[in-house]
N, C-alpha and C positions, 0 to 999 in steps of 0.2 A: 495762713498766718502762723508764724513760729509761736511756740509756747514761751510764756514770759511770768516770771514771779517777782513780786516786790517784797522785801523783807523789812519789817519796820522794828524799831526799839518797843519792846512792852507790848501792850494791847492797842496801841495807838496807831492811827493810819494817817497822821498828819504828815504833811511834805516835809517839816522839820525834824521828823522822827525816821525818815527813811535812812536805812542803813546801806543797802545795796540793791540792785536789780540784777536777776539772772535770765540770760536767754538760751534756748537752744539754737546752735547754728543752722540746723536745718530740720525740715519736717521728718524726714526718713533717714534713721540713722542706725547702723549696725552697732556702733560703739558710741557712748555718751560724748558729746562735745558741747560744752556751755561756755558762754561768754559772761563774765561778772563785771558790772559797772558799779564802782562805789558812788555813794551818794554824791560827793563833790566834783564828780567827773562832769565837765561841762561841754563835752563833745556831742551831746545829743544822742549818744549811745552809737556813736560811729566807730570809736576806738575804745576797746575794752581795757580795763585795768588788770584783768586775770583772764586766763583761758583754762579751762579744766578738760581733760580729756581722760576718759576711764572706760572700763569695761566690767560689768557686773559678773560675767562668767569667768573672766581672767582674774577677778578679784584685784584689781589694779586701778590706780588713778594717779594722774600727773598734773600738776599745777604750772602753768607758764606765766611769765610776766608780759602783760599786754598781748599785743599781736605777734609777738616774736616767738622764737624757738628756745629761749632762755628759761631752763628748768629751774623752778625755785623750791619745789617740793615733790615728793613722790611717795605713794603708799602702794605696797603690793602684800600679798600673802608670803609668809616665809615657808620655803619648800625644805624639808628635812631630808 
């Protein structure tokens, strides 16, 4: 089973306070790959709203729109 986290507004765990759900894309990963499903997503977690790919060791992270390769944000350490 893949790891899954649910993020709620405040201290509540009621369904109407759900903000988003995050799932690891596979059990064994060298680099982190997460699927993000917003609370209003009605696809039963079949199509993610955002995809996050990153590496702790490379100090980088990229955010993609849905299941596409459209990069919407990127974070990385600045090399001097």
